C-alpha positions, 0 to 999 in steps of 0.5 A: 283169797285162801282154800282152807282144804284141812278141813273135812267138815263139806265132803262130809255134809255131802258123804251124809247127803248122799248117805241119806238119799241111798237109806231112803232109797233102801227104805222104799225099796223093802217098802215096795216088796213088802206091798208086793208080798203083801198083794201075792199073800193075797192072791194066793188067799184069794185062791185058796179061797176058791179052792176050799168048796170042791172036792169035799162031797160028791154028788154020785146020782144016777 
């Protein structure tokens, strides 16, 4: 049985598969980071809305 070691198509296919997995992993990480950032921005907006009406009118009646 002779092996054809001159061809690198098998190695190229394996490397492409690994690169595809890495690309998908990176895309997932970016999506998770984006979702986390969006959630933090919403929390900050909620806190700013809570503080919006505070301290604008002072009742000094005694």
